[in-house]
N, C-alpha and C positions, 0 to 999 in steps of 0.2 A: 348724035347728041342725046342725052337723057331727056325724056319728056314726062312732065308731071301735069296732068290735066285735072282741074278742079271745076266742078259744076255745083251750083248752089241755088236753092230757091229763096234764100234770104230768111228762112224760118228755122235754120239749124239742120236742114236736110241736105246732105252733101254727098258727092261721089268723087273720089280721088282715084285716078288711073295712073299707074306707074309703069312707064316703059323705059327701064334703065339703060338698055342697050340701043334704043332708038330704032328698032327694026319694025316698028308698027304693031308689034304684038305685046300686049301688056303682061307683065309678070306678077303684078299685084293690083287688086281693086279693093278700095275701102269705101264702104257705104255706111253713112250715118243717118239714122232716122230718129226724129224726136216727136213724141206725142205728149198728151197731157199726163200720161201715166208712166212713161218710160223713155229712156234713151237707149238706142241699140247701135252698136258698131259691128259690122261684119267685114272681116278681112279674108279674101280668098287669094291663094298663092299658087303659082305654077313653079313648084320646087325643082322640077327637072328640065324646065325651060323648053318644053316641047309644044307649047301653045295651048295646053289644056290645064285648067285649074284643078289641082289634086288635093289641096288642103284648105280647110275653112276654119276660121276662129271667130267666135261670137262673144261679145261682151254686152250684157244687159244691166242697166242701172234703173231701178224703180224710183219714181219720183218720191215715194213715201219713205224710202230708205236710201238716200243718196250716198251714204258711206259704205255701201255694200254693192259689189258687182257679182253677177253670175257669169262665169267664164266656161265656154264649151269648146272643146277641140274636136274636129272631125277630119277624117281622111277618106279619100277615094282613090285607093291604090290602083284599082283597075281602070280608073279614068272613064267610068261609065255614066257619071252624073249622079251616082248614088253614094252619098256621104254617110259614113258610119261614125257614131260618137265614140271617141277614144277616152275622153275624160270630161267631167264637169266639176267645177270648183266654186266655192263661195269665197270671194276675195274681200278682205276688210281694208278700210283706210282709217287714218287717225290724224288729228290736227292738234298742234300744241302752240300756244302763244296767242297774243291778242287779249284785250281786256274789255269787259263789259260788252258794249255794242260795237266795238271797234274790230273790224275784220283784218287780222294780221296778214292775210294773203292778198288783200285788195292792193292793186298796184303792181302785182307781179308781171314782169314784162312778157309780151307775147313774141317779141322778136329779139334781134341783137345777134352778135357774133358768139358762137359757142367756143368758149375757151376752156380747155381741160389742162390744168397745170401739170398733172401727173397721170400715169396710166390708170391708177386705181382711185383717182379722185373724182368728185362730181364735175359737172360742167357749169361754168360761170357764164351768165348772160352778160356780155360786155357790149358797150356802146355808149352813145351820148343821149339817147332818147329816154323818156320817162321810165323809171323802173329798172333800167339797165345799169350795170356797174361800170363806173369810170375806171381809169387806169390806176389811181391810188387805191381805191377799194378792191379792185381785182388783185393787185399785188398783195395787199394785206390779207385778203381771203386766201390766196394761194399759200402764204406763209402759215396762216392758222390751220389750213388743211394739212400741211406737212407736219406741223407740230402735233395735231390731233392723232395722226396716223403713225407717228414715230414715237415720240416721248409719251404721248397719251396712251397709245395702244400698249406700249411696253409696261407702263404703270398698271393698266387694267389687267394685263395678263398675270401680274403678280398680286393683284388686289381683289378682283372680282371676276371669276372665271365665266360666269353666265353673261355678264355684260360684254366681256371681251369676245366670247364666241359669237354672240349675236351681232356685234359690230363687224367682225371679220366675215361672217356669212353674208351680211348685207353688202359689204364692200366688194366681195368677190362675185356678187350678183346671184347668190344662191337663194335669197329669200325675199328681197325687196326690189322695187323698181329703182333704176338709177336716179340719182339726185341732181336736179338742176337748181342753181342758186341765182337769185336775182337781188336787186337792191331797191325794191319798191315799197318796203315796209314804212308805215307812217303812224303806227299806234304809239301814243305817248307812253314812255316808260318801258316799251317792249323792244328788246334788242333784235330779236329774230323770231319768226314763226315758221314751223315746218309742217307740211302736209305730206304724210307718208302713204305709200300705196304698196299693198302686198303684191308680190309677183304671181302671175303675169298680168297685172292690171294694164289697161289699154294705154295709159299715159304715164309719164315719169313722175316720181316724187318731186316735191318742190320745197325750197327753203327761201324765205323772203327776209332779207336783212334790212334793218332800218339804219341807213348810213349815219344819221345824226347821232344815234346811240352807239353804233359800232365804232365810229371814228373817235369817240371819247375814251375808248379803252386802250390800254397799252398792249404790247404783243402777247403777254401772258394772259391778260383778260380776254383777248380775242381767241386764243387757243382754248381757253376754258369754255367760252360760249360755243365755239365750233364743235368741240367734243360733246358738249351738252346737247346740241341740236342733232348731232349725228347719232347719239344714243336714242333720241326720240325717233329718228328716221329708222333705226334698227329695230324699233318696236316697243321700247319701254315708255309706257304712258306716264310714268311718275305717279305720285299720290293723287288722291281725289281733289286736293286743294292746290295742285301744282301750279295752275294758272291763276290762282286767287291771290290778289295783291296782299291780302291779310294772312295768307298761308305761311307756314313755318319756313319753307324753302330748304328743307333738310332731307328730302327723300334721296333715293340712290342716284337719280339723274343729277340733281343739284350737287350732291356730295362728290360723286365721281367726276363731274365736270370741273369742279373747283380744284379738287386734290390732284387728279391726273392731268388737269389742264394747267400744268406748271405751278401748282399750289397758289393759284390766283384767288383773290377774294372778291372778284367782280360778280355782279349779278344779285338777284333777289335772295334774301335769307342768309347771306354770309355772316358768320360769327367772327370773322377775322382770325380763325384758328384752324390751321391746316390739320392739326392732330384730331380735331372733331370731325372734319370732313373725311380724313383718312379712315377713321373708325366707321363713319356712316357709309362709306363706300365698301369697306372690307366685308367679305362674305363668310368668313369663318372666325371663330374665337382666336385662333392662333394668329391670323392676320390682323385682327383688331388689336391684339396685345403688342404687335410691332409698332403701332401708332402711339403707344403710351398707355398707361393705366392709372387708375385712382384706387387706392386701398383705404379702407376705413374699418376700425374695430367696432363691432356691433354685438348686442346681446339679443337672443331670440330663443323661441322654443327649441328644444333639442330634438335631434333625430336619433336613430338607433346607433349612429356612430359614436355617440357620447355615453353610451350605457357602461355601467361598471365603475363609475367615478364616485359613487356615494355608498357608504357602508355604515351600519349601526348594529352590529352583532346579528343575532338570529332574526331580529325584526326586519332587517334589510341586508341580506348577505351581499347583494350586488344590484343596486337600483340605479336607473338612469337619472341624470340630472333633470330638473324642471326647466332651468334656463342655462343656456350655453353662451360662452363668449367666443367670437371668432373673427377672422379677417374676411371681409367681403371685397371682392375685386370687380370693379366696373371698367368698361372701356371708356374712351374719351367722349363718346357720344351718349354716355349714361347707361348703355345696355349692360346687363349683368354678364360677367364672364364666369364667375364661380365664387364659392365660399369655402372656408376651412375652419372647422371648430378647433379651438386650441385650449379651452379651459372650461371649468364648470362654475357658473355664476351662482346657482342655488340648487339645493337638494330638496326632494320631497319631504313632507312632514315626518314620515316614519323613518327617514334616512338622513336626518340633519345633524348627526353627531360627527360625521367624518366626511370631509370634502377632499377627495384624493388629488384634485388638480384645481385649486382655487384661482380665481381671476385676479391676480395681482401683477403689478408691473406690466400692464397691457401695452401693446405697441402703439406708437403714434401713427396717424394717417400719413399716407404718402401720395404724391401726385406728380407723374412724369408727363402729363399732357401739357407740355410747355409750348407747343406750336413751333418748335425749332428743329426737331429731329425725326419727323416721320420719314420712312425710307426714301420716298421720291421727292423730298424737299431739301435734300442735301446740297 
């Protein structure tokens, strides 16, 4: 029978000995020490199961910088007791969610049954104790995970390549620690909080869902929030005011979560226009234009493209216009896509006798940002 022996002094200093095959010889030993200035975890491993520890991994977290860990990997291939450093990394962490003095991760469950709905999905902490997810929430979380990694990922692949690549890398375990999901969130107005850990951090990343807020959403809204939080887990911090209740709620995480999360309008900052979220998520002008466009006739100082439209004999054989008229095209989120000069509004004073292309019968403005036809809202 496998044996797991834990000793502790009650002050955070622990030793865990793992004898998986029950032969009395440990394959792993994890020692955790806590001081006023740091926490250290040291994992030694007998990889070839010959009774001699041949690899050692150390994680150190300074009390002054709790969001950073120093990770050191060592090997003793000759099994002489002399470990050689293979690599040293600085690992970052990040947290999203929670408002004011409310800690969105408070209440995350320490126990429960690990339920993994799909091979590539996070683990859901299920059970009936505080912070664990009951059957109803576990089922809705599983459906939201499926939606985020199928419909959501397909939308991202065609809308924002960077967000898609980051999400896939994290999902495949190439960049972030695996994600554990609990249901212990209790911050008012906060649907979920995510604590992300860069690989190979000592512990898993965590998402803490607030059931009271989560259960008020429909399936599309839950897909939206799940994709939003998974983008955080994959490393996108969002804008500086992302967690601010007074913030705009229109950064890439918000926009991609709503648009690629089944065109849902749930969550902070929604303008109830998927065309706006589509453009906010899109990473190129061509993709933004697929969401819809707004065109408007405007006059402005001319560039070199409008030269040659004004003549007045020898005084001005070919002079550029002072003011040009043209069509300015914006994406549905208000970002500029481009402009095209189409006429000459006014000529310079020495060239005012002939305007080769006067601005008459100027075109009307158009707006196709109607919220009904972005590509993934069909």
